[in-house]
ZAROMAR-913842 format. One record per residue (C-alpha): residue in three letters; x, y, z. Coordinates in steps of 0.2 Angstrom, whole numbers. Last residue first. Layout:
% residues N
  type      x      y      z
   ALA      X      Y      Z
...
END
This chain:
% residues 383
  type      x      y      z
   SER   -265   -124     89
   ARG   -254   -133    101
   GLN   -262   -139    117
   GLN   -253   -129    131
   PRO   -239   -131    143
   THR   -239   -118    157
   LEU   -229   -102    158
   GLN   -226    -96    176
   ALA   -228    -81    188
   ALA   -242    -73    179
   GLY   -244    -54    183
   ASP   -254    -49    168
   VAL   -241    -56    156
   TYR   -231    -40    154
   PRO   -231    -36    173
   ARG   -222    -53    175
   LEU   -206    -48    167
   ILE   -197    -41    182
   GLU   -202    -56    192
   PRO   -193    -68    181
   ILE   -206    -81    173
   VAL   -205    -98    180
   VAL   -207   -111    166
   THR   -219   -126    167
   GLY   -216   -143    162
   ASP   -220   -152    178
   SER   -201   -154    182
   GLN   -198   -135    181
   GLN   -190   -124    167
   ASN   -182   -108    173
   ASN   -165   -111    164
   GLU   -171   -117    147
   LEU   -185   -104    145
   ILE   -175    -90    153
   ALA   -161    -94    141
   LEU   -172    -93    126
   LEU   -179    -76    132
   ALA   -161    -70    133
   ARG   -158    -76    115
   ASP   -172    -64    109
   THR   -159    -50    111
   ILE   -152    -38    124
   MET   -141    -23    127
   THR   -128    -27    113
   ALA   -113    -15    112
   SER   -106     -4     99
   ILE    -93      9    106
   THR    -88     23     94
   HIS    -73     35     95
   PRO    -74     53     90
   PHE    -63     59     75
   SER    -54     76     78
   THR    -55     94     72
   ARG    -45    106     82
   LYS    -48    125     81
   GLY    -58    124     97
   ASP    -64    106    100
   LYS    -72    101     84
   TYR    -80     84     81
   ARG    -79     73     66
   ILE    -89     59     57
   ASN    -81     56     40
   LEU    -90     39     38
   ARG    -74     29     36
   ARG    -65     40     49
   THR    -80     38     61
   GLN    -80     19     59
   TYR    -62     16     64
   ASP    -61     30     77
   LEU    -59     18     92
   LEU    -70      2     88
   ASN    -73     -3    106
   THR    -84    -18    105
   ASN    -97    -26    117
   SER   -105    -43    111
   HIS   -120    -50    120
   THR   -129    -67    122
   GLU   -115    -79    118
   ARG   -117    -96    124
   PHE   -112   -104    141
   GLU   -115   -123    141
   GLY   -127   -137    144
   PHE   -137   -134    128
   GLY   -154   -135    137
   ALA   -147   -127    152
   PHE   -141   -111    143
   TRP   -130   -101    153
   GLY   -128    -83    146
   GLN   -111    -77    138
   VAL   -106    -59    139
   ASP    -93    -55    126
   TYR    -80    -42    127
   LYS    -71    -34    113
   LYS    -56    -22    109
   TYR    -50    -14     93
   ALA    -64    -21     82
   PRO    -66    -18     64
   ALA    -58    -34     58
   GLY    -67    -47     69
   LEU    -61    -52     86
   ASP    -62    -71     86
   GLY    -45    -75     80
   LEU    -37    -61     91
   CYS    -46    -66    107
   VAL    -62    -60    115
   ARG    -62    -56    133
   VAL    -75    -66    142
   VAL    -89    -62    154
   ARG    -99    -76    161
   TYR   -118    -78    164
   SER   -132    -84    175
   LEU   -148    -76    171
   GLY   -159    -68    185
   LEU   -167    -56    174
   ALA   -161    -41    184
   GLN   -143    -49    184
   MET   -144    -50    165
   PHE   -148    -31    165
   SER   -134    -27    177
   GLU   -122    -37    166
   GLU   -126    -28    150
   ASN   -126    -10    158
   GLU   -109    -14    166
   LEU   -103    -19    149
   CYS   -109     -3    141
   GLN   -100      6    156
   LEU    -84     -3    152
   HIS    -83      3    134
   TRP    -88     20    140
   ARG    -73     21    151
   GLU    -62     14    138
   SER    -69     27    125
   GLU    -66     42    136
   GLU    -49     48    130
   PRO    -55     46    112
   ARG    -70     58    115
   CYS    -87     49    113
   PHE   -100     42    101
   VAL   -109     28    110
   ILE   -121     15    103
   GLN   -131      3    113
   GLU   -142    -10    104
   VAL   -159    -18    108
   LYS   -160    -33     97
   HIS   -173    -43     87
   PHE   -170    -59     77
   GLN   -170    -64     59
   HIS   -159    -76     50
   VAL   -157    -88     65
   ARG   -144    -94     77
   PHE   -153    -98     94
   ALA   -170   -101     88
   GLY   -170   -120     87
   ARG   -153   -128     83
   SER   -137   -118     79
   ALA   -125   -126     91
   ARG   -132   -143     86
   GLY   -127   -141     68
   GLY   -127   -126     56
   SER   -118   -110     52
   GLY   -109   -107     35
   ALA   -118    -92     30
   GLU   -128    -84     45
   THR   -138    -75     32
   ARG   -141    -61     44
   PHE   -156    -50     47
   CYS   -159    -39     62
   PRO   -176    -33     68
   THR   -174    -17     77
   LEU   -174     -9     95
   ALA   -164      6     96
   THR   -151     15    108
   TYR   -141     30    107
   LEU   -128     39    118
   LEU   -119     55    112
   PRO   -104     58    123
   LEU   -102     72    118
   GLY   -113     87    116
   ASP   -100     99    121
   VAL    -89     94    107
   ALA   -103     98     94
   LEU   -102     85     81
   ILE    -96     89     63
   GLU   -106     78     51
   ASP   -102     68     36
   ALA   -111     52     43
   HIS   -121     56     59
   TYR   -135     43     58
   GLY   -123     30     50
   VAL   -118     25     68
   LEU   -136     22     73
   THR   -141     14     56
   GLN   -127      2     56
   GLU   -127     -1     75
   SER   -145     -6     72
   THR   -139    -23     68
   GLY   -139    -35     53
   ILE   -148    -22     42
   LEU   -157    -27     26
   SER   -148    -21     11
   LEU   -150     -6      0
   ASP   -142      1    -16
   VAL   -156     -5    -27
   GLY   -159    -19    -40
   GLU   -160    -34    -28
   LEU   -160    -31    -10
   LYS   -144    -37     -2
   TYR   -146    -49     14
   ILE   -129    -47     22
   ASP   -119    -62     30
   ASP   -108    -65     14
   LYS   -102    -47     15
   PHE    -95    -48     32
   PHE    -78    -40     30
   PRO    -82    -29     15
   LEU    -92    -22     22
   HIS    -98    -23     40
   GLY    -85    -10     44
   THR    -97      4     50
   GLY    -92     14     35
   PHE    -94      0     22
   LEU   -112     -4     29
   THR   -116     15     28
   ARG   -109     16     10
   GLU   -118      1      4
   LYS   -135      9      9
   ALA   -145      4     24
   VAL   -162     -5     27
   VAL   -171     -7     44
   PRO   -174     11     46
   THR   -172     18     64
   LEU   -183     20     79
   LEU   -172     30     91
   VAL   -171     30    110
   ALA   -159     43    117
   PHE   -147     35    130
   GLY   -145     44    147
   ARG   -145     30    160
   ARG   -164     31    162
   ALA   -166     29    144
   LEU   -155     13    144
   PHE   -166      4    157
   ASP   -182     10    148
   LEU   -175      2    132
   ALA   -171    -14    140
   LEU   -187    -15    149
   GLN   -196    -12    133
   PHE   -186    -26    124
   LEU   -190    -39    138
   GLY   -208    -34    138
   TRP   -209    -36    119
   ALA   -202    -53    121
   LEU   -213    -58    135
   ARG   -229    -53    126
   ALA   -223    -63    110
   GLY   -220    -78    121
   ASP   -237    -75    130
   GLY   -246    -77    114
   LYS   -234    -82    100
   TRP   -216    -79     95
   TYR   -214    -85     77
   TYR   -199    -92     68
   PHE   -187    -90     54
   GLY   -171    -99     52
   ALA   -178   -112     40
   GLY   -189   -104     27
   ALA   -201    -89     27
   VAL   -219    -96     29
   ALA   -216   -115     31
   ALA   -200   -112     41
   GLY   -209   -100     53
   ARG   -224   -112     54
   GLU   -212   -126     60
   LEU   -202   -114     72
   ASP   -217   -110     83
   LEU   -213   -103    100
   ILE   -226    -99    113
   GLY   -237   -115    114
   LEU   -229   -121    130
   ARG   -225   -137    122
   ALA   -217   -129    106
   GLY   -207   -117    117
   LEU   -200   -132    127
   VAL   -195   -142    111
   ASP   -186   -126    104
   HIS   -179   -121    121
   PRO   -170   -137    124
   ILE   -176   -148    138
   PRO   -167   -150    155
   ALA   -164   -169    160
   PHE   -172   -171    177
   SER   -168   -167    195
   PHE   -162   -150    189
   GLN   -149   -138    195
   PRO   -148   -120    188
   LEU   -130   -112    188
   GLU   -127   -100    202
   GLY   -125    -82    197
   TRP   -111    -71    190
   ARG    -95    -77    182
   ARG    -78    -68    179
   LEU    -64    -65    166
   GLU    -65    -80    155
   VAL    -52    -78    140
   ASN    -57    -82    123
   ASP    -47    -96    115
   ALA    -62   -107    111
   ASP    -69    -92    102
   ASP    -56    -95     88
   THR    -38    -93     84
   GLY    -30    -87    100
   GLU    -19    -73    108
   PRO    -27    -62    120
   THR    -28    -43    116
   ASP    -17    -34    129
   PRO    -10    -22    116
   ALA    -28    -17    110
   LEU    -28    -20     91
   LEU    -28     -7     77
   ASN    -42     -9     65
   PRO    -42    -20     50
   MET    -37    -14     33
   MET    -48    -21     19
   ALA    -54     -5     13
   TRP    -36      2     13
   ILE    -32    -12      0
   ALA    -46     -7    -11
   GLU    -42     11     -9
   ARG    -24      9    -14
   ARG    -30     -1    -30
   ALA    -42     13    -34
   GLU    -29     26    -31
   LEU    -17     17    -42
   GLU    -30     15    -56
   ARG    -36     33    -55
   VAL    -17     40    -55
   ASP    -13     30    -70
   ALA    -29     36    -80
   GLU    -24     54    -75
   LEU     -6     50    -81
   ARG    -12     44    -98
   ASP    -24     59   -100
   ILE    -10     71    -96
   ARG      1     63   -109
   ARG    -12     63   -122
   ARG    -15     82   -119
   LEU      3     85   -121
   ASP      4     76   -137
   VAL    -11     86   -144
   ALA     -2    102   -138
   TYR     14     97   -146
   GLN      5     93   -162
   ARG     -3    111   -163
   ASP     14    120   -160
   VAL     11    134   -148
   ASN      8    151   -155
   PRO     -7    156   -144
   GLY      4    152   -128
   LEU      3    137   -117
   ASN      1    142    -99
   ARG    -14    130    -94
   ARG     -5    116   -103
   GLU     11    119    -93
   HIS      2    119    -77
   GLN     -7    103    -82
   LEU     10     95    -86
   ALA     17    100    -69
   ASN      2     93    -60
   LEU      3     77    -69
   ASP     21     75    -64
   THR     17     78    -46
   THR      2     66    -47
   ILE     13     53    -54
   GLN     25     54    -40
   ARG     11     54    -27
   SER      3     39    -35
   ARG     19     30    -35
   THR     22     33    -16
   ASP      4     28    -12
   LEU      6     12    -22
   ASP     22      8    -13
   ILE     14     12      4
   MET      0      0      0
END
């Protein structure tokens, strides 16, 4: 890339000299000389365009910087556990996975989801749908009390927005592209919340900017499959409440940890056991500088599974989207934090962890107001 940039600069210098000469040609200049000069300029302009295109293609694939203490490792098995919270549920019977349990309760229908939209889509029904919306409303209210502005965003985004947030070109195969238009379905409201300020100069006294949104999220999940993806755990459409922070560079570590504290506090309020891991190099993803995952316990799986990701992206996204802030005469790029607040997966964990021997599921107290105060879900005859 440095070699391409050096060559581009050299040719640009030659090009500027020829353009200057052409602008100052006198009225008596030899006609053939003028034609040859124009041809030389055209060739150099074409060379510069080619070199710049090659340079930009390489630049687009450049990953973020890495936090110096990023753990070594090749995949999620090498992520480093930092702490755990809560006692793992104990059962006198073999716990049932959420897909089987949800069907028996009459609140989760994967069969009709697949019939209507294909594998990887599903319906929340009845009290399941009410609990899901209650979960998301609680998360939005929780963040609003902590200073986050609630937005209702588009669920499609242009290619430039996906590129600017780092989802293109790195996650191209996971994106649903709409045919014939410059739009794709979003995989997270991070894309629309960060893109909200593209090409703007933010007021320094307005930082940090804290945003949250609930959106459906669409991902092809290319290459996924097997037991780890069974049921509604890894699907093509899910719902997520997101946390987005724009902040001064010197404050990004604090806000990264604050978003993690928000995630943990909410999991604790739901009574869900979890662990926090520091994500290793091989599982980090190109746009990330530093990342934590929160992994809830899923009794039906018998293991911790990811429920949240929390990423400090430094100024990677704001540079790509030309988002700046001005402090006096100095213009700088703010840092962004992107962190999950909650997804449907939390409700799947509640089903698996709170199931009882009689087939009922205890509803966390904080969610009971959304189902008329009911303390448990009871198996039903499927309709």
